[in-house]
VOMARMI-725413 format. One record per residue (C-alpha): residue in three letters; chain; x, y, z. Coordinates in Angstrom, 3 decimals. Example, Ala and Ser with C-alpha at 12.3 -4.5 7.8 and 13.67 -1.06 7.14 Angstrom:
% residues 2
R | Ala | A | 12.300 | -4.500 | 7.800
R | Ser | A | 13.670 | -1.060 | 7.140
END
This chain:
% residues 237
R | Met | A | -5.709 | 12.344 | 11.696
R | Arg | A | -3.595 | 10.050 | 9.553
R | Pro | A | -3.126 | 11.010 | 5.896
R | Ile | A | -5.610 | 8.960 | 3.882
R | Gly | A | -6.437 | 8.337 | 0.237
R | Phe | A | -6.802 | 5.693 | -2.447
R | Ser | A | -4.587 | 3.869 | -4.855
R | Thr | A | -5.415 | 5.222 | -8.296
R | Gly | A | -5.761 | 1.665 | -9.559
R | Ala | A | -8.574 | 0.953 | -7.118
R | Leu | A | -10.711 | 3.785 | -8.479
R | Ala | A | -9.651 | 3.875 | -12.136
R | Lys | A | -7.800 | 0.789 | -13.301
R | Gly | A | -5.015 | 1.723 | -15.689
R | Asp | A | -5.864 | 5.441 | -15.652
R | Val | A | -3.648 | 7.268 | -13.158
R | Ala | A | -4.839 | 10.737 | -14.157
R | Arg | A | -8.469 | 9.750 | -13.598
R | Gly | A | -7.606 | 8.120 | -10.274
R | Val | A | -5.932 | 11.341 | -9.131
R | Glu | A | -8.764 | 13.557 | -10.363
R | Leu | A | -11.391 | 11.557 | -8.465
R | Gln | A | -9.564 | 12.386 | -5.227
R | Arg | A | -7.920 | 15.738 | -5.825
R | Thr | A | -10.798 | 17.955 | -4.679
R | Arg | A | -11.994 | 15.903 | -1.696
R | Gln | A | -11.194 | 17.541 | 1.636
R | Arg | A | -10.954 | 14.217 | 3.491
R | Ile | A | -8.266 | 12.897 | 1.158
R | Asp | A | -4.665 | 14.039 | 1.431
R | Ala | A | -2.685 | 10.958 | 0.322
R | Val | A | -2.505 | 9.063 | -2.956
R | Glu | A | -0.715 | 6.043 | -4.379
R | Leu | A | -0.025 | 6.147 | -8.114
R | Ser | A | -0.539 | 2.612 | -9.352
R | Ala | A | 1.361 | 0.853 | -12.111
R | Leu | A | 0.404 | -2.603 | -10.893
R | Arg | A | 0.550 | -4.003 | -14.439
R | Asp | A | 3.960 | -3.397 | -15.968
R | His | A | 2.583 | -2.100 | -19.277
R | Glu | A | 1.129 | 0.838 | -17.276
R | Leu | A | 4.510 | 2.002 | -15.973
R | Pro | A | 5.860 | 3.815 | -19.079
R | Ala | A | 2.694 | 5.935 | -19.261
R | Leu | A | 2.907 | 6.743 | -15.557
R | Ala | A | 6.550 | 7.749 | -15.856
R | Ala | A | 5.741 | 9.961 | -18.855
R | Ala | A | 2.732 | 11.623 | -17.202
R | Ala | A | 4.082 | 12.039 | -13.680
R | Gly | A | 5.355 | 15.570 | -14.176
R | Ala | A | 1.995 | 16.785 | -15.477
R | Leu | A | -0.159 | 15.398 | -12.649
R | Asp | A | -1.645 | 17.982 | -10.287
R | Leu | A | -0.618 | 16.563 | -6.923
R | Arg | A | -0.563 | 19.802 | -4.907
R | His | A | -3.555 | 18.665 | -2.858
R | Phe | A | -1.725 | 15.646 | -1.454
R | Ser | A | 0.658 | 15.710 | 1.487
R | Tyr | A | 1.812 | 12.152 | 0.693
R | Val | A | 2.448 | 10.540 | -2.692
R | Ser | A | 3.782 | 7.056 | -3.365
R | Val | A | 3.965 | 4.810 | -6.408
R | His | A | 3.166 | 1.116 | -6.641
R | Ala | A | 5.605 | -0.820 | -8.793
R | Pro | A | 4.348 | -3.571 | -11.123
R | Ser | A | 3.413 | -6.784 | -9.367
R | Lys | A | 4.588 | -8.948 | -12.276
R | Leu | A | 7.100 | -8.650 | -15.085
R | Glu | A | 5.244 | -9.549 | -18.275
R | Thr | A | 6.018 | -6.918 | -20.928
R | Leu | A | 9.099 | -5.308 | -19.347
R | Asp | A | 12.253 | -6.772 | -17.854
R | Glu | A | 13.499 | -5.995 | -14.358
R | Gln | A | 16.119 | -3.475 | -15.465
R | Ser | A | 13.607 | -1.518 | -17.544
R | Val | A | 11.145 | -1.381 | -14.642
R | Phe | A | 13.856 | -0.178 | -12.288
R | Glu | A | 15.021 | 2.535 | -14.679
R | Leu | A | 11.484 | 3.849 | -15.145
R | Leu | A | 10.839 | 3.896 | -11.404
R | Val | A | 13.998 | 5.801 | -10.518
R | Gln | A | 12.973 | 8.551 | -12.966
R | Leu | A | 10.033 | 9.397 | -10.711
R | Pro | A | 10.415 | 12.173 | -8.113
R | Glu | A | 12.735 | 11.089 | -5.310
R | Pro | A | 10.372 | 11.848 | -2.406
R | Trp | A | 7.943 | 9.189 | -3.648
R | Pro | A | 8.344 | 5.808 | -1.927
R | Ile | A | 8.277 | 2.859 | -4.329
R | Val | A | 6.016 | 0.103 | -3.023
R | Ala | A | 7.124 | -3.276 | -4.359
R | His | A | 6.125 | -6.913 | -4.104
R | Pro | A | 9.096 | -9.092 | -3.121
R | Asp | A | 8.879 | -11.360 | -6.158
R | Ile | A | 9.894 | -8.637 | -8.620
R | Leu | A | 13.088 | -7.967 | -6.652
R | Arg | A | 15.098 | -10.511 | -8.583
R | Thr | A | 18.445 | -8.703 | -8.428
R | Pro | A | 18.957 | -7.511 | -4.832
R | Ser | A | 22.025 | -5.412 | -5.650
R | Leu | A | 19.899 | -3.368 | -8.076
R | Trp | A | 17.037 | -2.632 | -5.691
R | Arg | A | 19.281 | -1.961 | -2.710
R | Arg | A | 20.320 | 1.196 | -4.533
R | Leu | A | 16.929 | 2.665 | -3.618
R | Gly | A | 17.695 | 2.544 | 0.115
R | Ala | A | 14.680 | 3.510 | 2.237
R | Arg | A | 12.771 | 4.575 | -0.866
R | Leu | A | 12.160 | 0.880 | -1.551
R | Cys | A | 9.011 | 0.016 | 0.408
R | Ile | A | 8.478 | -3.752 | 0.626
R | Glu | A | 4.886 | -4.966 | 0.996
R | Asn | A | 3.728 | -8.122 | 2.785
R | Met | A | 1.991 | -10.610 | 0.532
R | Asp | A | -1.146 | -12.750 | 0.260
R | Asp | A | -1.305 | -16.518 | -0.171
R | Arg | A | -0.782 | -16.417 | -3.940
R | Lys | A | 2.877 | -15.556 | -3.398
R | Thr | A | 5.760 | -17.678 | -2.137
R | Thr | A | 7.507 | -15.163 | 0.103
R | Gly | A | 6.833 | -12.024 | 2.132
R | Arg | A | 3.691 | -13.493 | 3.686
R | Thr | A | 4.715 | -14.009 | 7.295
R | Pro | A | 6.878 | -12.207 | 9.861
R | Ala | A | 9.624 | -14.799 | 9.372
R | Glu | A | 9.634 | -14.399 | 5.586
R | Leu | A | 9.679 | -10.612 | 5.918
R | Arg | A | 12.538 | -10.845 | 8.398
R | Ala | A | 14.586 | -12.694 | 5.779
R | Leu | A | 13.726 | -10.111 | 3.119
R | Phe | A | 14.809 | -7.187 | 5.245
R | Glu | A | 18.114 | -8.925 | 5.880
R | Gln | A | 18.614 | -8.649 | 2.117
R | Tyr | A | 17.349 | -5.047 | 2.035
R | Pro | A | 18.522 | -3.578 | 5.343
R | Asp | A | 17.663 | 0.026 | 4.418
R | Ala | A | 14.230 | -0.655 | 2.912
R | Ser | A | 10.985 | 0.604 | 4.425
R | Phe | A | 7.777 | -1.381 | 4.947
R | Cys | A | 4.225 | -1.236 | 3.576
R | Leu | A | 1.837 | -3.183 | 5.792
R | Asp | A | -1.082 | -4.551 | 3.777
R | Leu | A | -3.769 | -5.266 | 6.376
R | Gly | A | -5.915 | -7.237 | 3.933
R | His | A | -3.037 | -9.508 | 2.946
R | Ala | A | -2.118 | -10.014 | 6.601
R | Arg | A | -5.688 | -10.962 | 7.504
R | Gln | A | -5.970 | -13.392 | 4.596
R | Ile | A | -2.829 | -15.189 | 5.817
R | Asp | A | -3.812 | -15.033 | 9.497
R | Pro | A | -7.429 | -14.063 | 10.277
R | Thr | A | -6.559 | -13.633 | 13.966
R | Met | A | -4.362 | -10.642 | 12.988
R | Ala | A | -1.651 | -11.941 | 15.318
R | Ser | A | 0.830 | -11.932 | 12.427
R | Ala | A | -0.064 | -8.325 | 11.611
R | Leu | A | 0.617 | -7.340 | 15.220
R | Gln | A | 3.950 | -9.139 | 15.105
R | Met | A | 4.832 | -7.353 | 11.863
R | Leu | A | 4.091 | -4.032 | 13.534
R | Arg | A | 6.159 | -4.955 | 16.576
R | Glu | A | 9.157 | -6.101 | 14.533
R | Leu | A | 8.950 | -3.699 | 11.588
R | Gly | A | 7.179 | -0.675 | 13.063
R | Gly | A | 10.351 | 1.368 | 12.800
R | Arg | A | 10.372 | 0.798 | 9.026
R | Leu | A | 6.643 | 1.437 | 8.478
R | Arg | A | 6.090 | 3.913 | 5.638
R | Gln | A | 2.453 | 3.378 | 4.691
R | Val | A | -0.462 | 0.979 | 5.218
R | His | A | -2.679 | -0.629 | 2.570
R | Val | A | -6.315 | -1.020 | 3.598
R | Ser | A | -8.937 | -3.205 | 1.903
R | Glu | A | -10.700 | -6.501 | 2.301
R | Val | A | -8.880 | -9.254 | 0.398
R | Gly | A | -10.772 | -12.231 | -0.977
R | Thr | A | -9.670 | -15.823 | -1.451
R | Arg | A | -8.362 | -15.062 | -4.962
R | Gly | A | -6.456 | -12.006 | -3.797
R | Glu | A | -9.083 | -9.530 | -5.014
R | His | A | -9.333 | -6.201 | -3.156
R | Arg | A | -12.857 | -5.370 | -2.028
R | Ala | A | -14.735 | -2.846 | 0.085
R | Leu | A | -14.457 | -3.361 | 3.834
R | Gly | A | -17.162 | -5.493 | 5.438
R | Ala | A | -18.125 | -5.410 | 9.095
R | Thr | A | -15.997 | -8.448 | 10.005
R | Thr | A | -12.952 | -6.961 | 8.312
R | Arg | A | -13.443 | -3.627 | 10.067
R | Leu | A | -13.555 | -5.443 | 13.400
R | Ala | A | -10.389 | -7.403 | 12.600
R | Phe | A | -8.524 | -4.280 | 11.522
R | Ser | A | -9.610 | -2.397 | 14.639
R | Ser | A | -7.597 | -4.876 | 16.710
R | Val | A | -4.315 | -3.598 | 15.242
R | Thr | A | -4.810 | -0.062 | 13.938
R | His | A | -4.073 | 1.451 | 17.351
R | Arg | A | -0.478 | 0.313 | 16.832
R | Ile | A | -0.125 | 2.261 | 13.583
R | Pro | A | 1.559 | 5.635 | 14.215
R | Glu | A | -0.734 | 8.626 | 13.850
R | Gly | A | 1.261 | 10.131 | 10.998
R | Cys | A | 1.439 | 6.940 | 8.910
R | Pro | A | -0.526 | 7.275 | 5.632
R | Leu | A | -3.427 | 4.925 | 4.930
R | Ile | A | -3.813 | 3.950 | 1.267
R | Leu | A | -7.147 | 2.325 | 0.451
R | Glu | A | -7.011 | -0.386 | -2.218
R | Ser | A | -10.723 | -1.236 | -2.123
R | Val | A | -11.901 | -1.589 | -5.727
R | Ile | A | -15.070 | 0.492 | -5.681
R | Pro | A | -17.023 | 2.811 | -7.995
R | Pro | A | -16.378 | 6.539 | -7.470
R | Glu | A | -19.793 | 7.052 | -5.888
R | Asp | A | -18.718 | 4.816 | -2.986
R | Ile | A | -15.569 | 6.779 | -2.076
R | Glu | A | -17.097 | 8.569 | 0.907
R | Arg | A | -18.717 | 5.373 | 2.167
R | Glu | A | -15.383 | 3.539 | 2.107
R | Leu | A | -13.657 | 6.407 | 3.895
R | Asp | A | -16.376 | 6.158 | 6.558
R | Ala | A | -15.774 | 2.405 | 6.889
R | Val | A | -12.070 | 2.924 | 7.504
R | Gln | A | -12.822 | 5.704 | 9.962
R | Thr | A | -15.176 | 3.347 | 11.837
R | Ala | A | -12.358 | 0.816 | 12.228
R | Leu | A | -10.027 | 3.526 | 13.526
R | Glu | A | -12.603 | 4.796 | 16.002
R | Ala | A | -13.271 | 1.270 | 17.261
R | Ser | A | -9.537 | 0.843 | 17.769
R | Ala | A | -9.379 | 4.074 | 19.782
R | Val | A | -12.238 | 2.896 | 22.006
R | Gln | A | -10.473 | -0.430 | 22.623
R | Val | A | -7.318 | 1.373 | 23.706
R | Ala | A | -9.217 | 3.784 | 25.947
R | Thr | A | -11.063 | 0.980 | 27.758
R | Ala | A | -8.130 | -1.454 | 27.989
END
């Protein structure tokens, strides 16, 4: 079974400790992404990181801010590198304004594919160009972003073929037309099931579905349904 868990921001926007606590005692969850998606959240995350009880999780990552509004690039970088070294740093391409700075992270830098609100990192070709700039970086496949760009999921399959050796984690959620992350619907589960068989068994799944805490188990079931459908497709192919 792949490691699985939620982004803290999906369950408790702006409250990393709460997002961890909602998952920490659940037997089905053994991965977590600590979210600082808004840059004003990053100083608090950096300050609190050492006090978080993360012993339950076999995989921990951190999501860097998606925009620079209250902090500059250098300040964001310096706060991120203070975090424990084993944690991958998931980043949107548009905050990587100074390549020589971010290349210092090596494989710890985990570049995520983007939705249609962004101007780069959306397609296999755009990702190919990014990884030429960051040859040691790893990859976070966002299935919802990939489906929004290409509902056939052909682009997602190509990303996995070309970048599978870099794959560090996978984001899972349904993504709406405005880029909002939602619970998985039946159509999304079916689309995801066409590619999840190509995701290595040990690759962590991080759910970004914005849901109330009482729906956590239901969303885990939805993801599991997509994985099981994928396994059936492989077995009968």
